[in-house]
N, CA and C atoms as a LAMMPS dump frame, in Angstrom:
ITEM: TIMESTEP
0
ITEM: NUMBER OF ATOMS
492
ITEM: BOX BOUNDS ff ff ff
-5.0000000000000000e+02 5.0000000000000000e+02
-5.0000000000000000e+02 5.0000000000000000e+02
-5.0000000000000000e+02 5.0000000000000000e+02
ITEM: ATOMS id mol type element x y z
1 1 1 N 0.849 -1.177 0
2 1 2 C 0 0 0
3 1 3 C 0.894 1.239 0
4 2 1 N 0.504 2.228 -0.759
5 2 2 C 1.258 3.486 -0.832
6 2 3 C 1.106 4.304 0.451
7 3 1 N 2.03 5.256 0.609
8 3 2 C 1.907 6.19 1.73
9 3 3 C 0.786 7.169 1.438
10 4 1 N -0.222 7.154 2.249
11 4 2 C -1.342 8.066 2.079
12 4 3 C -1.145 9.268 2.996
13 5 1 N -1.233 10.458 2.418
14 5 2 C -1.056 11.679 3.199
15 5 3 C -2.413 12.069 3.766
16 6 1 N -2.622 11.688 5.007
17 6 2 C -3.923 11.953 5.632
18 6 3 C -3.815 12.88 6.839
19 7 1 N -2.602 13.296 7.182
20 7 2 C -2.392 14.223 8.294
21 7 3 C -1.369 15.27 7.891
22 8 1 N -1.59 16.493 8.345
23 8 2 C -0.631 17.573 8.131
24 8 3 C -0.844 18.61 9.229
25 9 1 N -0.018 19.615 9.228
26 9 2 C -0.134 20.683 10.228
27 9 3 C 0.032 22.04 9.561
28 10 1 N -0.307 23.063 10.304
29 10 2 C 0.023 24.453 9.979
30 10 3 C 0.683 24.999 11.236
31 11 1 N 1.873 25.541 11.091
32 11 2 C 2.621 26.016 12.239
33 11 3 C 3.014 27.471 12.046
34 12 1 N 2.947 28.224 13.135
35 12 2 C 3.397 29.621 13.132
36 12 3 C 4.481 29.745 14.192
37 13 1 N 5.623 30.286 13.769
38 13 2 C 6.752 30.496 14.674
39 13 3 C 7.127 31.975 14.607
40 14 1 N 7.144 32.629 15.763
41 14 2 C 7.56 34.034 15.84
42 14 3 C 8.785 34.086 16.748
43 15 1 N 9.907 34.551 16.198
44 15 2 C 11.123 34.673 16.997
45 15 3 C 11.406 36.145 17.286
46 16 1 N 12.028 36.376 18.422
47 16 2 C 12.375 37.727 18.87
48 16 3 C 13.879 37.744 19.099
49 17 1 N 14.595 38.476 18.237
50 17 2 C 16.052 38.428 18.241
51 17 3 C 16.645 39.84 18.225
52 18 1 N 17.946 39.913 18.567
53 18 2 C 18.65 41.184 18.433
54 18 3 C 19.274 41.266 17.038
55 19 1 N 20.02 42.311 16.768
56 19 2 C 20.623 42.517 15.441
57 19 3 C 21.572 41.391 15.037
58 20 1 N 22.112 40.663 16.018
59 20 2 C 23.037 39.559 15.733
60 20 3 C 22.333 38.212 15.629
61 21 1 N 20.992 38.213 15.75
62 21 2 C 20.234 36.975 15.664
63 21 3 C 20.109 36.221 16.974
64 22 1 N 20.615 36.795 18.068
65 22 2 C 20.524 36.147 19.389
66 22 3 C 19.118 36.362 19.941
67 23 1 N 18.516 35.294 20.463
68 23 2 C 17.163 35.37 21.016
69 23 3 C 17.141 36.291 22.237
70 24 1 N 16.184 37.262 22.245
71 24 2 C 16.049 38.179 23.374
72 24 3 C 14.751 37.947 24.151
73 25 1 N 13.84 37.167 23.581
74 25 2 C 12.588 36.796 24.254
75 25 3 C 12.192 35.405 23.749
76 26 1 N 11.358 34.746 24.508
77 26 2 C 10.942 33.378 24.159
78 26 3 C 10.219 33.339 22.815
79 27 1 N 10.523 32.33 22.028
80 27 2 C 9.873 32.114 20.73
81 27 3 C 8.421 31.707 20.949
82 28 1 N 7.534 32.265 20.139
83 28 2 C 6.106 31.905 20.188
84 28 3 C 5.849 30.893 19.075
85 29 1 N 5.359 29.707 19.428
86 29 2 C 5.071 28.659 18.449
87 29 3 C 3.661 28.134 18.666
88 30 1 N 2.927 27.979 17.568
89 30 2 C 1.59 27.39 17.634
90 30 3 C 1.413 26.47 16.431
91 31 1 N 0.852 25.312 16.662
92 31 2 C 0.614 24.332 15.601
93 31 3 C -0.841 23.879 15.641
94 32 1 N -1.443 23.786 14.461
95 32 2 C -2.806 23.276 14.323
96 32 3 C -2.727 22.046 13.427
97 33 1 N -3.399 20.966 13.834
98 33 2 C -3.383 19.703 13.082
99 33 3 C -4.612 19.594 12.186
100 34 1 N -4.381 18.959 11.028
101 34 2 C -5.447 18.688 10.066
102 34 3 C -5.419 17.213 9.686
103 35 1 N -6.596 16.68 9.361
104 35 2 C -6.714 15.296 8.868
105 35 3 C -7.636 15.289 7.656
106 36 1 N -7.483 14.229 6.864
107 36 2 C -8.414 13.987 5.748
108 36 3 C -8.489 12.493 5.495
109 37 1 N -9.542 12.11 4.823
110 37 2 C -9.69 10.686 4.493
111 37 3 C -9.027 10.412 3.147
112 38 1 N -8.71 9.145 2.919
113 38 2 C -8.145 8.731 1.638
114 38 3 C -8.732 7.369 1.286
115 39 1 N -9.248 7.256 0.067
116 39 2 C -9.797 5.984 -0.41
117 39 3 C -8.998 5.554 -1.624
118 40 1 N -8.654 4.282 -1.628
119 40 2 C -7.875 3.739 -2.738
120 40 3 C -8.779 2.801 -3.547
121 41 1 N -8.839 3.058 -4.85
122 41 2 C -9.559 2.158 -5.76
123 41 3 C -8.632 0.964 -5.987
124 42 1 N -9.01 -0.187 -5.507
125 42 2 C -8.133 -1.362 -5.576
126 42 3 C -7.914 -1.866 -7.004
127 43 1 N -8.813 -1.532 -7.913
128 43 2 C -8.665 -1.963 -9.301
129 43 3 C -7.699 -1.042 -10.039
130 44 1 N -7.921 0.281 -9.924
131 44 2 C -7.093 1.23 -10.673
132 44 3 C -5.902 1.729 -9.874
133 45 1 N -5.961 1.633 -8.554
134 45 2 C -4.884 2.144 -7.711
135 45 3 C -4.992 3.644 -7.471
136 46 1 N -6.025 4.283 -8.001
137 46 2 C -6.199 5.718 -7.851
138 46 3 C -6.609 6.042 -6.408
139 47 1 N -6.011 7.144 -5.868
140 47 2 C -6.318 7.579 -4.513
141 47 3 C -7.258 8.786 -4.595
142 48 1 N -8.33 8.718 -3.848
143 48 2 C -9.262 9.842 -3.785
144 48 3 C -9.219 10.38 -2.357
145 49 1 N -8.777 11.649 -2.261
146 49 2 C -8.646 12.286 -0.955
147 49 3 C -9.891 13.106 -0.636
148 50 1 N -10.249 13.125 0.636
149 50 2 C -11.314 13.994 1.12
150 50 3 C -10.744 15.379 1.424
151 51 1 N -11.6 16.268 1.851
152 51 2 C -11.157 17.619 2.211
153 51 3 C -10.44 17.599 3.559
154 52 1 N -9.501 18.533 3.716
155 52 2 C -8.816 18.68 4.991
156 52 3 C -9.809 19.204 6.022
157 53 1 N -9.736 18.677 7.217
158 53 2 C -10.558 19.151 8.339
159 53 3 C -9.645 19.352 9.54
160 54 1 N -9.889 20.424 10.265
161 54 2 C -9.077 20.719 11.439
162 54 3 C -9.379 19.697 12.534
163 55 1 N -8.333 19.313 13.264
164 55 2 C -8.496 18.433 14.423
165 55 3 C -8.78 19.367 15.602
166 56 1 N -9.947 19.266 16.186
167 56 2 C -10.36 20.214 17.22
168 56 3 C -11.223 21.297 16.582
169 57 1 N -11.266 22.454 17.219
170 57 2 C -12.121 23.506 16.673
171 57 3 C -11.394 24.815 16.415
172 58 1 N -10.092 24.852 16.601
173 58 2 C -9.335 26.09 16.428
174 58 3 C -8.665 26.121 15.059
175 59 1 N -9.033 27.073 14.233
176 59 2 C -8.413 27.218 12.909
177 59 3 C -7.588 28.499 12.818
178 60 1 N -7.387 29.182 13.937
179 60 2 C -6.67 30.459 13.94
180 60 3 C -5.303 30.299 14.586
181 61 1 N -4.272 30.73 13.847
182 61 2 C -2.936 30.832 14.42
183 61 3 C -2.867 32.22 15.053
184 62 1 N -2.793 32.247 16.375
185 62 2 C -2.888 33.505 17.111
186 62 3 C -1.659 34.383 16.933
187 63 1 N -1.93 35.691 16.848
188 63 2 C -0.838 36.661 16.902
189 63 3 C -0.332 36.707 18.336
190 64 1 N 0.796 37.309 18.533
191 64 2 C 1.375 37.381 19.87
192 64 3 C 1.752 38.828 20.162
193 65 1 N 1.325 39.323 21.317
194 65 2 C 1.683 40.679 21.725
195 65 3 C 3.202 40.761 21.835
196 66 1 N 3.767 41.857 21.32
197 66 2 C 5.219 42.011 21.399
198 66 3 C 5.675 41.99 22.844
199 67 1 N 6.669 41.167 23.146
200 67 2 C 7.166 41.156 24.517
201 67 3 C 8.012 42.397 24.801
202 68 1 N 7.925 42.901 26.023
203 68 2 C 8.798 43.992 26.468
204 68 3 C 10.114 43.349 26.875
205 69 1 N 11.2 43.816 26.294
206 69 2 C 12.521 43.289 26.607
207 69 3 C 13.326 44.429 27.204
208 70 1 N 13.643 44.332 28.49
209 70 2 C 14.363 45.415 29.159
210 70 3 C 15.666 45.73 28.437
211 71 1 N 15.864 47.026 28.158
212 71 2 C 17.082 47.488 27.496
213 71 3 C 17.035 47.386 25.981
214 72 1 N 15.897 46.955 25.408
215 72 2 C 15.764 46.788 23.959
216 72 3 C 14.463 47.428 23.466
217 73 1 N 14.456 47.763 22.165
218 73 2 C 13.274 48.312 21.517
219 73 3 C 13.021 47.534 20.224
220 74 1 N 11.759 47.149 19.971
221 74 2 C 11.412 46.431 18.734
222 74 3 C 11.468 47.426 17.578
223 75 1 N 12.323 47.152 16.579
224 75 2 C 12.55 48.122 15.512
225 75 3 C 12.333 47.597 14.1
226 76 1 N 12.402 46.288 13.898
227 76 2 C 12.444 45.794 12.528
228 76 3 C 11.777 44.419 12.449
229 77 1 N 11.588 43.984 11.23
230 77 2 C 11.02 42.655 11.012
231 77 3 C 9.504 42.702 10.934
232 78 1 N 8.874 41.623 11.358
233 78 2 C 7.415 41.455 11.245
234 78 3 C 6.685 41.988 12.477
235 79 1 N 6.913 43.235 12.828
236 79 2 C 6.327 43.819 14.036
237 79 3 C 4.803 43.803 13.973
238 80 1 N 4.231 44.309 12.89
239 80 2 C 2.768 44.394 12.774
240 80 3 C 2.123 43.019 12.575
241 81 1 N 2.599 42.279 11.58
242 81 2 C 1.942 41.009 11.233
243 81 3 C 2.039 39.96 12.341
244 82 1 N 3.113 40.004 13.132
245 82 2 C 3.278 39.001 14.187
246 82 3 C 2.234 39.141 15.294
247 83 1 N 1.567 40.276 15.344
248 83 2 C 0.57 40.515 16.387
249 83 3 C -0.858 40.22 15.918
250 84 1 N -1.015 39.875 14.636
251 84 2 C -2.35 39.64 14.078
252 84 3 C -2.633 38.142 13.946
253 85 1 N -3.9 37.779 14.149
254 85 2 C -4.324 36.396 13.971
255 85 3 C -4.354 36.055 12.483
256 86 1 N -4.07 34.781 12.168
257 86 2 C -4.044 34.314 10.781
258 86 3 C -4.852 33.015 10.694
259 87 1 N -5.654 32.89 9.656
260 87 2 C -6.395 31.65 9.4
261 87 3 C -5.389 30.573 8.975
262 88 1 N -5.412 29.439 9.668
263 88 2 C -4.493 28.339 9.348
264 88 3 C -4.928 27.638 8.071
265 89 1 N -3.937 27.273 7.246
266 89 2 C -4.188 26.507 6.031
267 89 3 C -3.346 25.237 6.103
268 90 1 N -3.929 24.096 5.756
269 90 2 C -3.196 22.823 5.854
270 90 3 C -1.849 22.86 5.127
271 91 1 N -0.794 22.459 5.825
272 91 2 C 0.533 22.36 5.228
273 91 3 C 1.261 23.677 5.058
274 92 1 N 0.658 24.802 5.467
275 92 2 C 1.299 26.111 5.305
276 92 3 C 1.9 26.533 6.643
277 93 1 N 3.208 26.704 6.643
278 93 2 C 3.918 27.134 7.85
279 93 3 C 4.321 28.594 7.703
280 94 1 N 4.247 29.331 8.801
281 94 2 C 4.566 30.757 8.797
282 94 3 C 5.689 30.995 9.792
283 95 1 N 6.741 31.632 9.325
284 95 2 C 7.853 31.992 10.2
285 95 3 C 8 33.505 10.161
286 96 1 N 7.934 34.117 11.335
287 96 2 C 8.082 35.572 11.435
288 96 3 C 9.197 35.879 12.426
289 97 1 N 9.799 37.044 12.224
290 97 2 C 10.937 37.428 13.055
291 97 3 C 10.812 38.906 13.399
292 98 1 N 10.932 39.219 14.668
293 98 2 C 10.93 40.607 15.127
294 98 3 C 12.33 40.901 15.66
295 99 1 N 12.913 42.006 15.171
296 99 2 C 14.285 42.355 15.545
297 99 3 C 14.261 43.503 16.544
298 100 1 N 14.98 43.312 17.637
299 100 2 C 15.1 44.318 18.69
300 100 3 C 16.49 44.946 18.642
301 101 1 N 16.541 46.268 18.877
302 101 2 C 17.807 46.992 19.002
303 101 3 C 18.06 47.299 20.467
304 102 1 N 19.318 47.24 20.859
305 102 2 C 19.692 47.578 22.236
306 102 3 C 19.64 49.095 22.388
307 103 1 N 19.084 49.527 23.529
308 103 2 C 19.054 50.958 23.835
309 103 3 C 20.455 51.469 24.112
310 104 1 N 20.623 52.755 23.914
311 104 2 C 21.842 53.436 24.329
312 104 3 C 21.717 53.836 25.788
313 105 1 N 22.589 54.738 26.215
314 105 2 C 22.583 55.188 27.612
315 105 3 C 22.818 56.684 27.681
316 106 1 N 22.319 57.284 28.761
317 106 2 C 22.715 58.643 29.078
318 106 3 C 24.111 58.529 29.679
319 107 1 N 25.034 59.356 29.177
320 107 2 C 26.402 59.31 29.691
321 107 3 C 26.756 60.719 30.166
322 108 1 N 26.699 60.936 31.473
323 108 2 C 27.01 62.273 31.977
324 108 3 C 28.486 62.595 31.78
325 109 1 N 28.759 63.84 31.427
326 109 2 C 30.139 64.28 31.239
327 109 3 C 30.444 65.279 32.342
328 110 1 N 31.27 64.868 33.285
329 110 2 C 31.621 65.708 34.421
330 110 3 C 32.977 66.357 34.182
331 111 1 N 33.262 67.426 34.903
332 111 2 C 34.575 68.077 34.757
333 111 3 C 35.703 67.097 35.082
334 112 1 N 36.853 67.335 34.464
335 112 2 C 38.012 66.471 34.719
336 112 3 C 38.341 66.428 36.196
337 113 1 N 38.778 65.27 36.65
338 113 2 C 39.158 65.099 38.038
339 113 3 C 38.005 64.73 38.948
340 114 1 N 36.784 64.776 38.439
341 114 2 C 35.622 64.44 39.246
342 114 3 C 35.295 62.95 39.068
343 115 1 N 34.699 62.358 40.063
344 115 2 C 34.301 60.966 39.992
345 115 3 C 33.213 60.831 38.938
346 116 1 N 33.472 60.004 37.946
347 116 2 C 32.505 59.839 36.863
348 116 3 C 31.313 59.001 37.33
349 117 1 N 30.158 59.331 36.799
350 117 2 C 28.925 58.631 37.12
351 117 3 C 28.715 57.562 36.052
352 118 1 N 28.34 56.327 36.432
353 118 2 C 28.145 55.288 35.407
354 118 3 C 26.991 55.657 34.46
355 119 1 N 27.065 55.193 33.204
356 119 2 C 25.985 55.458 32.243
357 119 3 C 24.652 54.9 32.756
358 120 1 N 23.576 55.578 32.408
359 120 2 C 22.232 55.139 32.768
360 120 3 C 21.504 54.729 31.496
361 121 1 N 21.144 53.44 31.339
362 121 2 C 20.461 53.002 30.108
363 121 3 C 19.116 53.717 29.931
364 122 1 N 18.757 53.977 28.678
365 122 2 C 17.448 54.543 28.386
366 122 3 C 16.387 53.573 28.891
367 123 1 N 15.249 54.083 29.34
368 123 2 C 14.199 53.206 29.869
369 123 3 C 13.31 52.638 28.766
370 124 1 N 12.622 51.544 29.098
371 124 2 C 11.616 50.972 28.2
372 124 3 C 10.287 51.686 28.404
373 125 1 N 9.491 51.744 27.345
374 125 2 C 8.117 52.193 27.478
375 125 3 C 7.367 51.026 28.126
376 126 1 N 6.602 51.26 29.191
377 126 2 C 5.96 50.145 29.883
378 126 3 C 4.846 49.458 29.094
379 127 1 N 4.306 50.122 28.065
380 127 2 C 3.181 49.522 27.331
381 127 3 C 3.442 49.303 25.85
382 128 1 N 4.469 49.911 25.276
383 128 2 C 4.72 49.788 23.835
384 128 3 C 6.189 49.476 23.57
385 129 1 N 6.514 48.206 23.244
386 129 2 C 7.915 47.817 23.02
387 129 3 C 8.552 48.448 21.777
388 130 1 N 7.773 49.199 20.971
389 130 2 C 8.346 49.846 19.789
390 130 3 C 8.767 51.281 20.075
391 131 1 N 8.6 51.734 21.325
392 131 2 C 8.946 53.109 21.698
393 131 3 C 9.778 53.112 22.969
394 132 1 N 10.692 54.093 23.078
395 132 2 C 11.442 54.202 24.332
396 132 3 C 10.558 54.808 25.419
397 133 1 N 10.965 54.61 26.656
398 133 2 C 10.255 55.225 27.775
399 133 3 C 10.532 56.711 27.84
400 134 1 N 9.826 57.381 28.707
401 134 2 C 10.003 58.827 28.837
402 134 3 C 10.634 59.211 30.165
403 135 1 N 10.869 58.236 31.042
404 135 2 C 11.518 58.545 32.316
405 135 3 C 12.914 59.082 32.048
406 136 1 N 13.295 60.062 32.803
407 136 2 C 14.634 60.635 32.677
408 136 3 C 15.391 60.357 33.966
409 137 1 N 16.696 60.173 33.854
410 137 2 C 17.446 59.868 35.077
411 137 3 C 17.482 61.072 36.012
412 138 1 N 17.561 60.775 37.277
413 138 2 C 17.682 61.82 38.292
414 138 3 C 19.151 61.922 38.675
415 139 1 N 19.651 63.123 38.686
416 139 2 C 21.028 63.327 39.082
417 139 3 C 21.106 63.465 40.592
418 140 1 N 22.127 62.874 41.153
419 140 2 C 22.336 63.017 42.595
420 140 3 C 23.596 63.829 42.847
421 141 1 N 24.09 64.531 41.834
422 141 2 C 25.33 65.299 41.994
423 141 3 C 25.221 66.332 43.11
424 142 1 N 24.129 67.076 43.136
425 142 2 C 24 68.139 44.128
426 142 3 C 23.797 67.578 45.53
427 143 1 N 23.116 66.489 45.641
428 143 2 C 22.796 65.985 46.971
429 143 3 C 23.85 65.052 47.531
430 144 1 N 24.499 64.255 46.692
431 144 2 C 25.443 63.261 47.215
432 144 3 C 26.889 63.719 47.183
433 145 1 N 27.282 64.345 46.092
434 145 2 C 28.706 64.606 45.907
435 145 3 C 29.071 66.061 46.203
436 146 1 N 28.283 66.973 45.708
437 146 2 C 28.62 68.384 45.797
438 146 3 C 27.476 69.169 46.417
439 147 1 N 27.816 70.24 47.123
440 147 2 C 26.733 71.126 47.551
441 147 3 C 26.148 71.796 46.308
442 148 1 N 24.888 72.119 46.344
443 148 2 C 24.243 72.745 45.185
444 148 3 C 24.752 74.151 44.994
445 149 1 N 25.511 74.318 43.946
446 149 2 C 25.964 75.636 43.517
447 149 3 C 25.492 75.791 42.094
448 150 1 N 25.482 76.964 41.608
449 150 2 C 24.883 77.211 40.299
450 150 3 C 25.522 76.383 39.189
451 151 1 N 26.859 76.222 39.169
452 151 2 C 27.443 75.452 38.065
453 151 3 C 27.076 73.973 38.154
454 152 1 N 26.945 73.433 39.387
455 152 2 C 26.546 72.039 39.521
456 152 3 C 25.062 71.88 39.229
457 153 1 N 24.289 72.879 39.566
458 153 2 C 22.861 72.834 39.267
459 153 3 C 22.657 72.753 37.753
460 154 1 N 23.496 73.454 36.977
461 154 2 C 23.35 73.408 35.52
462 154 3 C 23.683 72.015 34.99
463 155 1 N 24.641 71.313 35.609
464 155 2 C 24.947 69.94 35.191
465 155 3 C 23.744 69.045 35.492
466 156 1 N 23.164 69.206 36.69
467 156 2 C 22.004 68.403 37.062
468 156 3 C 20.852 68.644 36.088
469 157 1 N 20.628 69.909 35.749
470 157 2 C 19.549 70.253 34.836
471 157 3 C 19.802 69.649 33.461
472 158 1 N 21.016 69.757 32.942
473 158 2 C 21.28 69.213 31.603
474 158 3 C 21.163 67.701 31.587
475 159 1 N 21.524 67.031 32.676
476 159 2 C 21.362 65.576 32.722
477 159 3 C 19.902 65.164 32.752
478 160 1 N 19.091 65.862 33.528
479 160 2 C 17.694 65.459 33.652
480 160 3 C 16.864 65.861 32.448
481 161 1 N 17.326 66.824 31.658
482 161 2 C 16.563 67.264 30.501
483 161 3 C 17 66.609 29.193
484 162 1 N 18.058 65.845 29.24
485 162 2 C 18.571 65.222 28.019
486 162 3 C 17.577 64.195 27.504
487 163 1 N 17.262 64.259 26.216
488 163 2 C 16.309 63.294 25.634
489 163 3 C 17.046 62.292 24.771
490 164 1 N 16.303 61.302 24.346
491 164 2 C 16.89 60.196 23.568
492 164 3 C 17.294 60.638 22.226
């Protein structure tokens, strides 16, 4: 008897990677199974296949909300389509990829001879992984290291007002 193709799947894979292809969030995978009947005419050997039917009742490959990845922003790839539901078709596999870029940092520039402050990474937007956050770093120069004098106040102001 010949191999009868009576089962197949439709699979959707969404990967979340950085510019180097390294995974930055868990891959989203969904598979839907399909079956069909097959009848063989024993005289002619001809195979007559029935229509594909989904196993279960779900025919939708679900979109996936973009994951928030601390220190990264979703910038490229299948950003829009990966979030939308798709009707599954027997034997059709969908592979999508969303590329995240690493955020930069605020880097304060202090006068020579002063203790340098470590860079502060840009924040994430808490609800939209395609946009940076709006929080700005707070300077502690006046309170921790130096008494507040006008020239130090200007450094504090420029640090807190610096945008992305």
